[in-house]
Every structure is written in structure tokens, then in C-alpha cells.
GUDO-782842 format. One line per 5 residues: number of its first residue (from 1); their letters; for each residue y, z, x of N, C-alpha, C. Coordinates in pm, whole numbers. Layout:
// residues N
NUM> a> Y,Z,X,Y,Z,X,Y,Z,X  ...
This chain:
// residues 373
1> mvrhl> 9908,12608,12026,9914,12688,11904,9777,12750,11877  9776,12864,11814,9650,12929,11777,9581,12849,11668  9449,12829,11681,9378,12744,11586,9334,12825,11464  9434,12874,11387,9404,12949,11266,9426,12862,11143  9431,12730,11165,9482,12641,11062,9384,12619,10948
6> rtvva> 9255,12624,10975,9158,12605,10867,9163,12721,10768  9216,12834,10811,9236,12945,10718,9335,12905,10610  9436,12828,10649,9533,12778,10551,9461,12695,10446  9371,12610,10492,9297,12525,10399,9212,12607,10304  9147,12708,10357,9063,12793,10272,9146,12860,10164
11> llaat> 9264,12904,10201,9351,12968,10103,9394,12868,9995  9422,12746,10038,9461,12643,9941,9346,12612,9846  9226,12603,9900,9110,12573,9815,9088,12683,9713  9104,12807,9757,9086,12918,9664,9190,12914,9553  9311,12878,9591,9418,12868,9491,9387,12758,9391
16> alvgg> 9335,12646,9441,9303,12534,9352,9196,12573,9251  9100,12655,9295,8991,12693,9206,9039,12775,9087  9144,12852,9106,9194,12931,8994,9303,12857,8919  9325,12732,8957,9417,12648,8880,9562,12669,8914  9592,12739,9023,9732,12766,9052,9793,12669,9148
21> laacg> 9715,12577,9204,9771,12491,9307,9859,12382,9253  9809,12309,9152,9881,12189,9109,10002,12226,9026  10115,12166,9062,10236,12186,8983,10243,12083,8872  10166,11975,8886,10162,11874,8783,10034,11797,8802  9992,11785,8667,9859,11734,8657,9837,11605,8738
26> ssddg> 10334,9619,10465,10262,9488,10466,10327,9405,10565  10263,9305,10595,10333,9271,10719,10357,9122,10732  10475,9088,10787,10503,8951,10829,10513,8945,10980  10541,9058,11043,10542,9069,11188,10535,9216,11223  10537,9252,11352,10537,9393,11389,10479,9414,11526
31> ggggt> 10494,9537,11579,10447,9571,11711,10345,9681,11708  10312,9737,11825,10213,9842,11829,10229,9928,11951  10121,9998,11989,10126,10080,12107,10125,10226,12077  10148,10306,12180,10148,10450,12163,10266,10512,12233  10320,10620,12179,10434,10687,12238,10420,10837,12219
36> tasgg> 10496,10910,12298,10507,11054,12281,10653,11088,12265  10686,11160,12159,10824,11200,12135,10831,11351,12127  10937,11407,12185,10954,11552,12184,11097,11586,12159  11117,11698,12089,11252,11747,12068,11317,11788,12199  11235,11826,12296,11286,11852,12428,11354,11987,12444
41> gsgag> 11366,12064,12338,11436,12191,12348,11350,12304,12297  11404,12424,12308,11332,12539,12258,11360,12557,12111  11286,12647,12048,11309,12673,11906,11183,12652,11828  11200,12627,11698,11087,12613,11608,10991,12506,11657  10861,12536,11652,10760,12438,11690,10752,12413,11839
46> edlti> 10800,12507,11920,10808,12482,12064,10673,12447,12124  10565,12508,12075,10432,12483,12131,10348,12393,12042  10411,12327,11947,10338,12248,11847,10328,12102,11889  10206,12047,11882,10184,11905,11909,10120,11841,11787  10181,11734,11740,10133,11663,11620,10097,11520,11658
51> aflmp> 9977,11478,11624,9937,11338,11645,9967,11259,11519  10029,11143,11537,10062,11054,11425,9991,10922,11452  9884,10897,11377,9795,10784,11404,9809,10677,11296  9852,10558,11339,9877,10447,11248,9762,10346,11254  9741,10270,11146,9623,10182,11142,9642,10045,11207
56> cstca> 9763,9989,11198,9779,9847,11233,9925,9807,11228  9952,9687,11278,10082,9623,11259,10070,9502,11168  9959,9429,11180,9945,9307,11101,9925,9335,10953  9864,9451,10920,9840,9481,10779,9968,9524,10709  10062,9582,10783,10191,9624,10726,10282,9661,10842
61> drfen> 10393,9589,10856,10482,9616,10969,10559,9746,10955  10549,9810,10840,10624,9932,10812,10590,10046,10908  10464,10054,10952,10421,10172,11028,10499,10188,11158  10511,10082,11236,10587,10090,11361,10737,10092,11336  10782,10013,11238,10925,9994,11218,10992,10104,11138
66> qdkpl> 10915,10172,11051,10977,10273,10966,10904,10407,10970  10776,10409,10938,10705,10537,10931,10715,10617,11060  10687,10552,11171,10685,10622,11299,10821,10683,11334  10930,10604,11339,11058,10667,11374,11105,10770,11272  11077,10746,11144,11118,10842,11041,11040,10973,11054
71> feaav> 10910,10962,11082,10828,11082,11099,10873,11161,11222  10895,11091,11332,10939,11158,11455,11072,11228,11434  11165,11161,11366,11296,11221,11341,11285,11344,11252  11197,11336,11151,11181,11450,11059,11120,11570,11131  11021,11546,11216,10961,11656,11292,11065,11720,11383
76> keiap> 11144,11637,11449,11248,11689,11539,11349,11775,11464  11380,11734,11340,11475,11809,11258,11416,11944,11215  11289,11943,11176,11225,12065,11125,11185,12160,11239  11130,12102,11345,11079,12181,11457,11123,12116,11588  11244,12148,11634,11302,12078,11750,11216,12082,11875
81> gakvi> 11134,12184,11891,11053,12193,12011,10918,12125,12002  10885,12070,11887,10753,12008,11868,10744,11873,11937  10622,11834,11968,10595,11704,12031,10511,11619,11938  10545,11490,11928,10469,11396,11846,10402,11294,11937  10271,11281,11924,10196,11176,11993,10168,11067,11891
86> annae> 10230,10951,11907,10214,10841,11810,10132,10729,11871  10032,10683,11797,9948,10572,11842,9915,10480,11726  9898,10352,11757,9866,10250,11658,9732,10186,11695  9639,10185,11603,9505,10130,11630,9503,9978,11632  9610,9915,11582,9621,9769,11581,9498,9701,11522
91> gdsar> 9450,9757,11411,9340,9694,11339,9203,9717,11396  9190,9806,11494,9063,9832,11561,9014,9971,11523  8906,9976,11445,8853,10103,11397,8811,10194,11512  8739,10139,11608,8693,10219,11722,8811,10273,11801  8915,10193,11810,9034,10235,11884,9100,10355,11815
96> qvtqt> 9102,10355,11682,9164,10468,11612,9085,10597,11637  8954,10586,11643,8872,10703,11673,8898,10751,11815  8907,10657,11909,8937,10693,12048,9073,10760,12060  9170,10710,11984,9303,10770,11985,9299,10913,11930  9213,10936,11833,9195,11072,11781,9138,11163,11889
101> esait> 9035,11115,11958,8975,11194,12066,9078,11226,12173  9160,11127,12207,9264,11147,12307,9366,11250,12261  9404,11242,12133,9500,11338,12079,9446,11480,12085  9317,11496,12053,9254,11628,12058,9252,11679,12202  9215,11591,12295,9211,11627,12437,9349,11669,12487
106> ngadv> 9453,11603,12434,9590,11631,12478,9657,11742,12399  9576,11818,12325,9627,11940,12265,9689,11929,12128  9653,11825,12052,9709,11813,11918,9670,11933,11832  9769,11988,11763,9745,12100,11672,9724,12053,11529  9778,11935,11498,9765,11874,11365,9750,11725,11384
111> ivvsp> 9667,11661,11303,9652,11516,11307,9700,11459,11174  9799,11372,11181,9848,11298,11064,9799,11155,11081  9718,11107,10988,9654,10977,11009,9654,10893,10882  9685,10766,10901,9662,10665,10798,9537,10589,10841  9421,10618,10784,9296,10563,10835,9287,10412,10817
116> ldeaa> 9241,10345,10922,9225,10200,10914,9117,10162,10815  9006,10233,10819,8896,10207,10726,8815,10335,10710  8714,10328,10624,8638,10448,10594,8554,10496,10712  8507,10402,10793,8428,10442,10910,8514,10522,11007  8633,10472,11034,8724,10544,11123,8763,10677,11061
121> gaaia> 8793,10676,10931,8833,10798,10863,8728,10907,10870  8603,10870,10848,8494,10968,10851,8479,11027,10991  8488,10941,11093,8474,10988,11231,8591,11079,11269  8711,11043,11224,8829,11124,11254,8817,11261,11190  8776,11263,11064,8760,11391,10993,8657,11479,11062
126> dkaeq> 8547,11418,11106,8441,11494,11171,8488,11553,11304  8556,11472,11383,8603,11519,11514,8710,11627,11499  8799,11609,11400,8902,11710,11377,8841,11841,11330  8739,11830,11244,8675,11952,11193,8604,12026,11305  8537,11952,11392,8469,12016,11505,8567,12089,11596
131> aripv> 8687,12031,11609,8790,12091,11694,8876,12192,11620  8848,12211,11490,8923,12304,11405,9072,12268,11402  9097,12139,11385,9233,12088,11376,9254,12032,11235  9359,12072,11166,9382,12021,11030,9423,11875,11030  9391,11807,10922,9420,11665,10906,9507,11644,10783
136> vsydg> 9615,11570,10802,9698,11523,10691,9670,11375,10674  9616,11338,10560,9591,11197,10530,9721,11137,10479  9768,11033,10549,9902,10980,10526,9897,10838,10471  9953,10818,10355,9965,10688,10288,9831,10636,10238  9729,10638,10321,9594,10602,10278,9506,10724,10275
141> lltdg> 9422,10735,10172,9338,10852,10155,9214,10843,10244  9193,10945,10325,9071,10958,10404,8963,11014,10311  8857,10937,10293,8755,10973,10194,8631,11034,10260  8562,11116,10181,8433,11174,10220,8439,11250,10352  8544,11327,10370,8556,11413,10487,8656,11523,10457
146> tvdfy> 8661,11622,10544,8752,11734,10524,8895,11691,10552  8979,11698,10450,9121,11665,10462,9199,11784,10410  9301,11823,10484,9376,11943,10448,9493,11914,10355  9545,11792,10361,9657,11757,10274,9667,11604,10268  9717,11555,10157,9732,11410,10136,9876,11383,10093
151> vsfdn> 9945,11300,10169,10082,11261,10137,10086,11110,10121  10128,11063,10005,10127,10920,9979,10211,10890,9856  10215,10765,9822,10263,10724,9691,10141,10711,9599  10166,10710,9471,10058,10693,9375,10013,10548,9382  9908,10523,9460,9867,10385,9489,9816,10311,9367
156> ervge> 9750,10379,9277,9707,10310,9155,9829,10270,9072  9931,10353,9075,10054,10320,9003,10121,10197,9063  10109,10178,9194,10163,10058,9258,10101,9934,9195  9967,9930,9190,9899,9816,9130,9930,9801,8983  9944,9914,8915,9976,9911,8773,10113,9849,8748
161> lqgey> 10210,9883,8833,10344,9824,8820,10340,9673,8840  10260,9628,8935,10246,9484,8957,10186,9417,8834  10080,9477,8782,10015,9420,8664,10104,9421,8542  10176,9531,8521,10266,9541,8406,10377,9436,8415  10422,9409,8536,10527,9308,8552,10477,9171,8509
166> larel> 10360,9132,8556,10306,9001,8516,10279,8998,8366  10231,9108,8311,10203,9113,8167,10329,9087,8086  10441,9138,8132,10568,9117,8061,10619,8975,8075  10601,8917,8192,10668,8792,8225,10587,8666,8193  10456,8677,8183,10373,8558,8164,10354,8526,8016
171> rdgas> 10347,8397,7987,10323,8350,7850,10177,8374,7812  10150,8368,7684,10012,8380,7636,9928,8266,7693  9807,8297,7735,9716,8197,7789,9735,8168,7937  9828,8238,8001,9855,8213,8143,9736,8253,8229  9722,8184,8343,9613,8210,8437,9662,8294,8554
176> iafin> 9582,8392,8592,9620,8485,8699,9517,8479,8811  9568,8485,8934,9483,8501,9052,9512,8637,9115  9408,8705,9155,9422,8833,9227,9395,8809,9375  9493,8834,9460,9473,8834,9605,9484,8980,9648  9371,9047,9645,9368,9191,9670,9372,9222,9819
181> gdqsi> 9399,9348,9849,9393,9394,9987,9252,9433,10025  9240,9500,10137,9111,9538,10194,9041,9640,10105  8922,9607,10060,8846,9696,9970,8760,9797,10045  8768,9796,10178,8692,9894,10255,8771,10023,10274  8896,10026,10227,8977,10147,10238,9030,10184,10100
186> apgrq> 9058,10313,10084,9099,10364,9953,9224,10297,9897  9332,10277,9976,9451,10214,9917,9423,10076,9858  9345,9995,9929,9314,9862,9878,9243,9869,9744  9149,9961,9732,9078,9977,9605,9169,10032,9496  9258,10123,9535,9349,10183,9437,9450,10082,9383
191> fkaga> 9506,9999,9471,9599,9895,9425,9530,9803,9324  9408,9762,9360,9331,9671,9274,9300,9737,9140  9258,9863,9145,9223,9934,9021,9343,9946,8930  9459,9975,8987,9580,9989,8906,9620,9859,8840  9613,9749,8915,9648,9618,8859,9552,9580,8747
196> hrald> 9424,9606,8768,9326,9575,8664,9345,9663,8541  9384,9787,8562,9406,9875,8448,9517,9821,8358  9618,9761,8420,9728,9705,8342,9691,9573,8276  9609,9492,8343,9586,9355,8296,9453,9335,8224  9353,9416,8251,9221,9393,8191,9222,9389,8038
201> plies> 9297,9478,7971,9299,9469,7824,9351,9334,7774  9448,9276,7846,9503,9147,7807,9407,9034,7840  9333,9051,7949,9232,8951,7986,9116,8953,7886  9074,9073,7849,8963,9087,7754,9000,9037,7615  9128,9049,7579,9172,9002,7448,9196,8851,7445
206> grlrl> 9199,8788,7563,9224,8645,7570,9370,8608,7585  9459,8704,7587,9601,8672,7602,9629,8615,7741  9562,8668,7843,9573,8617,7979,9434,8582,8030  9429,8498,8134,9300,8454,8188,9291,8489,8336  9186,8560,8374,9160,8587,8515,9089,8465,8572
211> ayegd> 9163,8388,8653,9111,8260,8700,9048,8267,8838  9090,8365,8919,9039,8374,9056,9066,8514,9108  8975,8563,9195,8997,8692,9260,8931,8692,9397  9006,8738,9497,8953,8749,9632,9016,8867,9704  8945,8918,9805,8990,9035,9880,9019,8996,10025
216> aqqfd> 9134,9038,10076,9175,9006,10212,9151,9125,10304  9061,9110,10399,9034,9218,10494,9159,9252,10572  9181,9383,10591,9295,9436,10665,9429,9381,10615  9432,9337,10489,9556,9285,10429,9615,9172,10513  9531,9094,10576,9574,8989,10668,9645,8877,10592
221> pqkgr> 9774,8849,10623,9847,8744,10551,9781,8607,10560  9722,8575,10676,9656,8446,10690,9533,8437,10599  9462,8548,10586,9349,8552,10493,9399,8536,10350  9514,8598,10320,9573,8581,10188,9606,8436,10159  9659,8367,10259,9690,8225,10242,9562,8144,10216
226> tlmeq> 9458,8172,10294,9332,8100,10277,9274,8122,10138  9276,8246,10091,9225,8275,9957,9305,8202,9851  9437,8197,9868,9521,8130,9769,9497,7980,9771  9477,7923,9888,9446,7781,9897,9314,7750,9826  9216,7838,9843,9089,7820,9774,9108,7826,9623
231> altrl> 9191,7920,9579,9216,7934,9435,9282,7808,9379  9382,7757,9449,9454,7639,9402,9363,7517,9397  9279,7503,9498,9186,7389,9500,9087,7399,9385  9031,7517,9366,8932,7538,9260,8993,7518,9122  9120,7556,9105,9184,7555,8973,9276,7436,8952
236> ndrvd> 9272,7340,9046,9358,7222,9035,9505,7262,9018  9546,7362,9095,9685,7410,9099,9730,7479,8971  9640,7504,8879,9680,7565,8752,9672,7718,8761  9773,7775,8823,9788,7920,8835,9930,7955,8795  9944,8056,8712,10076,8095,8663,10130,8222,8727
241> gviaa> 10041,8311,8768,10084,8436,8828,9982,8485,8929  10031,8554,9033,9943,8604,9139,9971,8751,9164  9867,8831,9157,9874,8969,9204,9847,8965,9354  9952,8973,9434,9938,8986,9579,9961,9133,9612  9864,9195,9678,9865,9341,9691,9983,9395,9770
246> ndgla> 10031,9319,9870,10151,9364,9942,10233,9243,9985  10346,9268,10048,10437,9159,10083,10378,9067,10189  10296,9121,10279,10231,9035,10376,10143,8932,10309  10061,8977,10214,9976,8884,10139,10060,8791,10053  10170,8843,9998,10260,8757,9919,10315,8645,10005
251> ggvvn> 10347,8675,10132,10392,8570,10222,10286,8464,10243  10160,8506,10257,10052,8410,10270,10036,8326,10145  10051,8389,10028,10042,8316,9900,10153,8212,9891  10275,8251,9924,10389,8157,9918,10367,8041,10014  10312,8068,10132,10284,7960,10227,10179,7863,10173
256> alepr> 10089,7912,10090,9990,7824,10027,10051,7744,9913  10147,7802,9842,10211,7734,9729,10307,7625,9775  10372,7647,9887,10482,7559,9929,10442,7412,9945  10335,7379,10018,10301,7237,10033,10258,7169,9904  10230,7246,9801,10190,7190,9671,10308,7188,9574
261> nltgk> 10427,7217,9627,10549,7217,9545,10541,7314,9428  10477,7428,9452,10463,7529,9347,10549,7653,9373  10624,7651,9482,10707,7766,9514,10810,7788,9404  10817,7911,9355,10912,7943,9249,10860,7913,9110  10750,7840,9101,10691,7807,8970,10579,7904,8934
266> vlvtg> 10530,7976,9032,10422,8072,9013,10477,8211,9042  10456,8305,8951,10503,8442,8972,10414,8510,9076  10477,8573,9176,10404,8637,9285,10454,8781,9303  10361,8876,9296,10398,9016,9317,10389,9051,9466  10431,9171,9498,10421,9220,9635,10432,9371,9638
271> qdatd> 10442,9424,9759,10454,9568,9777,10509,9597,9916  10589,9697,9928,10647,9751,10052,10794,9716,10069  10845,9621,9992,10986,9582,10003,11024,9555,10148  10943,9475,10216,10976,9435,10353,11097,9344,10351  11165,9333,10463,11282,9244,10469,11242,9100,10436
276> aglqr> 11128,9056,10489,11083,8919,10460,11050,8904,10312  10987,9006,10254,10955,9001,10111,11081,8998,10026  11180,9078,10063,11306,9081,9988,11379,8947,10000  11372,8885,10115,11432,8752,10131,11363,8651,10040  11232,8658,10032,11160,8567,9942,11199,8592,9797
281> illgq> 11222,8718,9762,11265,8750,9625,11402,8687,9598  11494,8700,9692,11627,8641,9674,11620,8490,9662  11527,8429,9733,11512,8283,9732,11428,8234,9615  11375,8326,9534,11295,8287,9419,11153,8248,9452  11108,8277,9573,10971,8242,9614,10871,8350,9574
286> qtmsv> 10915,8473,9579,10834,8589,9540,10909,8656,9426  10838,8704,9326,10904,8750,9204,10947,8896,9211  10865,8979,9271,10895,9122,9277,10822,9186,9394  10866,9306,9429,10792,9389,9522,10792,9531,9466  10706,9614,9520,10706,9755,9481,10761,9834,9600
291> ykaik> 10871,9900,9574,10942,9977,9677,10888,10118,9685  10852,10157,9805,10808,10293,9830,10904,10354,9931  10973,10459,9892,11074,10522,9977,11004,10592,10094  10980,10518,10200,10901,10567,10313,10966,10689,10377  11097,10696,10374,11166,10813,10432,11119,10942,10364
296> qeaea> 11107,10938,10232,11058,11056,10159,10915,11090,10200  10834,10986,10214,10693,11006,10250,10680,11064,10390  10753,11006,10486,10746,11053,10624,10799,11195,10637  10907,11225,10566,10964,11360,10572,10870,11463,10511  10806,11427,10400,10710,11518,10338,10592,11544,10430
301> aaeva> 10541,11438,10494,10428,11454,10586,10466,11540,10706  10588,11522,10756,10634,11602,10869,10642,11750,10831  10695,11777,10713,10708,11916,10668,10571,11981,10651  10478,11906,10593,10342,11959,10575,10277,11983,10711  10291,11887,10803,10227,11898,10934,10279,12019,11011
306> valge> 10409,12039,11009,10466,12154,11080,10419,12285,11017  10418,12290,10884,10372,12412,10816,10226,12442,10847  10142,12338,10849,10001,12357,10886,9990,12406,11030  10067,12344,11118,10063,12381,11259,10107,12523,11284  10198,12571,11201,10248,12708,11216,10168,12808,11133
311> gdaek> 10066,12758,11062,9981,12847,10985,10049,12908,10864  10149,12838,10810,10226,12890,10697,10158,12850,10565  10058,12928,10525,9979,12895,10407,10063,12892,10281  10156,12985,10269,10238,12992,10148,10324,12866,10134  10381,12820,10243,10465,12700,10237,10382,12577,10204
316> vrsma> 10266,12564,10267,10178,12450,10238,10139,12450,10092  10104,12567,10042,10062,12579,9902,10176,12538,9808  10298,12578,9841,10411,12550,9753,10450,12403,9752  10414,12329,9857,10452,12188,9866,10362,12097,9783  10238,12138,9759,10145,12053,9685,10190,12039,9540
321> tsttd> 10196,11917,9492,10233,11891,9352,10114,11847,9268  10001,11821,9333,9880,11780,9262,9763,11793,9357  9645,11756,9311,9529,11745,9398,9467,11607,9379  9396,11561,9482,9331,11430,9478,9187,11445,9524  9093,11393,9448,8952,11398,9485,8923,11289,9588
326> ngagd> 8884,11327,9708,8854,11228,9812,8704,11210,9833  8625,11261,9739,8480,11248,9749,8414,11368,9814  8494,11448,9884,8441,11569,9946,8500,11695,9883  8598,11674,9796,8663,11788,9731,8803,11751,9688  8870,11846,9625,9007,11825,9580,9104,11856,9694
331> vpsil> 9185,11758,9728,9277,11771,9841,9418,11799,9788  9484,11905,9835,9624,11928,9797,9707,11805,9831  9793,11764,9739,9859,11635,9754,10006,11637,9715  10080,11546,9776,10212,11506,9730,10204,11357,9704  10219,11315,9579,10214,11174,9542,10350,11134,9488
336> lepvv> 10416,11045,9559,10551,11001,9524,10545,10880,9430  10655,10855,9360,10659,10751,9257,10717,10621,9313  10644,10509,9304,10695,10380,9349,10788,10317,9246  10866,10217,9290,10968,10155,9205,10960,10002,9219  10971,9931,9108,10974,9785,9109,11109,9736,9161
341> vtqdn> 11107,9636,9250,11229,9574,9301,11227,9426,9266  11336,9379,9206,11354,9237,9173,11494,9195,9219  11528,9070,9192,11664,9023,9222,11768,9109,9152  11734,9161,9035,11832,9232,8953,11868,9371,9005  11778,9436,9078,11808,9573,9119,11798,9598,9269
346> ivdtv> 11797,9493,9348,11783,9510,9493,11896,9593,9552  12018,9575,9499,12133,9651,9549,12120,9798,9515  12075,9827,9394,12069,9966,9346,11947,10042,9395  11855,9975,9462,11734,10043,9510,11731,10045,9663  11681,9941,9724,11659,9943,9869,11787,9947,9950
351> fadgf> 11895,9883,9900,12022,9889,9971,12089,10025,9950  12091,10071,9826,12157,10198,9795,12091,10315,9866  11959,10309,9881,11886,10419,9946,11892,10413,10098  11944,10303,10152,11945,10287,10296,11810,10250,10353  11718,10209,10266,11584,10168,10310,11593,10047,10401
356> tteer> 11681,9954,10365,11715,9840,10449,11861,9807,10424  11911,9702,10486,12054,9671,10475,12075,9524,10441  12193,9495,10390,12229,9356,10363,12226,9274,10492  12267,9336,10602,12271,9265,10730,12132,9218,10771  12030,9294,10738,11894,9257,10775,11832,9159,10677
361> vctgk> 11866,9170,10550,11802,9088,10447,11881,8960,10419  12011,8971,10413,12095,8858,10372,12129,8769,10491  12027,8707,10546,12043,8617,10660,11981,8482,10628  12018,8381,10705,11963,8248,10684,11988,8197,10543  11886,8136,10486,11900,8081,10351,11925,8189,10247
366> aaarc> 11877,8311,10274,11893,8420,10177,12036,8469,10167  12119,8439,10266,12257,8490,10267,12334,8445,10143  12316,8320,10105,12390,8266,9990,12341,8323,9858  12223,8382,9858,12165,8434,9734,12179,8585,9722  12242,8649,9820,12250,8795,9819,12350,8840,9714
371> pap> 12313,8934,9626,12404,8979,9521,12517,9063,9578  12628,9062,9508,12742,9144,9550,12710,9290,9528  12754,9378,9620,12726,9521,9605,12802,9580,9487
């Protein structure tokens, strides 16, 4: 494809300056590797190559199991002749940078990336800019570098929903532990900021007590378990609610609670509505998760990537619903709305949307607890 794509970005930036751009103001298991997918036929996007770069499997199993196939399917639907190069860094920052270099060498016209950390993100942005290839920051915000578009859920709202849930459900004087995600990347900081925004006024007023807080690098469930064990030891098991940043960390928290006979007695939040997380919710081990309709996110990213690759400035401009400051400027953005999932609405949310199925969730001990459709 002709490398006229940065012109699209310049047009978007100019539109933002005059105020016309914005329309409105985790893992329990998983795999990795790299693949190439192509529509295999002629038609739209015939010469278009899109790199889809994922950060890890251990931090969130969603990337290999949902984001990747959904993104590939969406690209094939929009541009049947386009090719997708998909790679997973598996928690290795240097590897993600190398995968970017490989994608550029192999003719990528657009890079869609969920950055593992800020170091990788900065290097990716720099290499893409040198090669005049546009970057779509996906799910996690690439900070302090040139980004052409950002597609994600409102990550601060995710944390806010978790905090609001505990605020509603906990008694006065209850003690809270925060098991945050990785603070070296924007999503981890955003989840934490949102939860604190919801809970800090109650903590400052004395209605709730912040008893412990720790950050888990790369959202590692085992690190989450270790942090929770430290909290329980320090607090003599007196914890009433836990902000666990995602379902992987929630699993680690539950594993720490179980040997102390605290399972089901401590409220535990989560995020991503993983099958394992939903099973824990049905069993009363985890209290809630935050559901993010990944299909919507992947489809939006695919549409943006194809439009950027085809140099369709008008279409890219029309898709942005807001802008996000990434430290280097205002990035045209699509920010989707997350939803709380509990035992009460699991059927009407993740099952109804086809995000997952009863067959996948209602197995083993959870089968007897699955609500009727």
C-alpha cells in the first residue's frame, strides 16, 4: 500500500484543533505464538497487511482466545483480501519490539498493538513513525509516542465500577485491600485510578478503611495470590472486600482466601468476564466481574485499521467519538462502555451477547449453580 497514512493523522489533528473531531466529550490460562491470516481472495484490502501485536497470555487469556480471532474475522469481513500478521509477546517487552520490526520488514501497512509496557510502547511508536506506518493503540494506551488512533474500553470507568460495587455492598467500617494490576502500563494505572476515585471519598470520611494495597507486575495471578497472602497475614485475616484489577488476579486472591476458610466471606471484584471468573461468581467465590464486549472492540479496531491502511481520512475522522491525551497529544479515540456482571445478570449479559456460553461456563461444580436462561 502507498504510505500516505500519516496524512490521515495530520488531517485528524487539524480537525481536533478546531473542535470538530470529538462527537462526545486476565488470565487463568492461555496460549501464545504468531500467525498470519489472509482472506485469500481479491477485493477490498487486497494489498493491505495489518500487524496485530498482543502483549501476553498470562496477564489476560482474552488476547489469544478472543481478541485475535475476532479481529482477524472482522478484517476478513471488511477487507477480504487483507492479510493479518498476529504475534504475542508473551510478557517479553523486547520480544514485542522485535515483533514490530519483523512486521515492518514483512510489509505491514498498519500496526495494531496492545503494548506490554511503556518501554515497548515507546520503541514501537518510534519504529512505526520512522517507517511512516500508522499505529492503532488497542485496549491499552501507548503513551508518550505518536499514536494515530486508540480503541479501548473506558479503563478508568472499569475501576470505578469495581469501586462503586464495593461501596454499595460493604458495611460501614469495612476494610478493603487493593490488588492492583501492573502500574508500568496505562491500563493498570487507569483501573487503579478509577477504583480510587470511587472509594477515596469513603475512605477519607472513615466509612471504609484502606487496609492494604499492592501492585502485581504483568497482572500475574501468582503475584496477586502472594500479595493477598501478605495482606491477610498483616491484617490477621480481617479483610472485607478486595479490589482485584482483573479476573486473573481475582483467581489468585481466591486461592489465597481458600486455605483460610474465607472464600465467599470476602467480596472480590474482577474484570474481563473470563470463563474461570464467571464460574467463581456462580460458586460465590468471586463477587463480580466487569464485562467488556471484546467483539465490539476488535471490530472497531479492524474498521479503523482498514480505513487507515486505505488512507480514508474521512472515515477515520467519522469513527472517532472522543480524544485521549497520551502525553504526546490528543489521540482520536473510540472508548466503549464496560458493564458489571454478577450472578443476577450473567444470562442477560455475557450469555445473551454470545461472549461466552453456558456450555463453557456451567461445568463441574458451577453446573449446579448456573441460572436458568
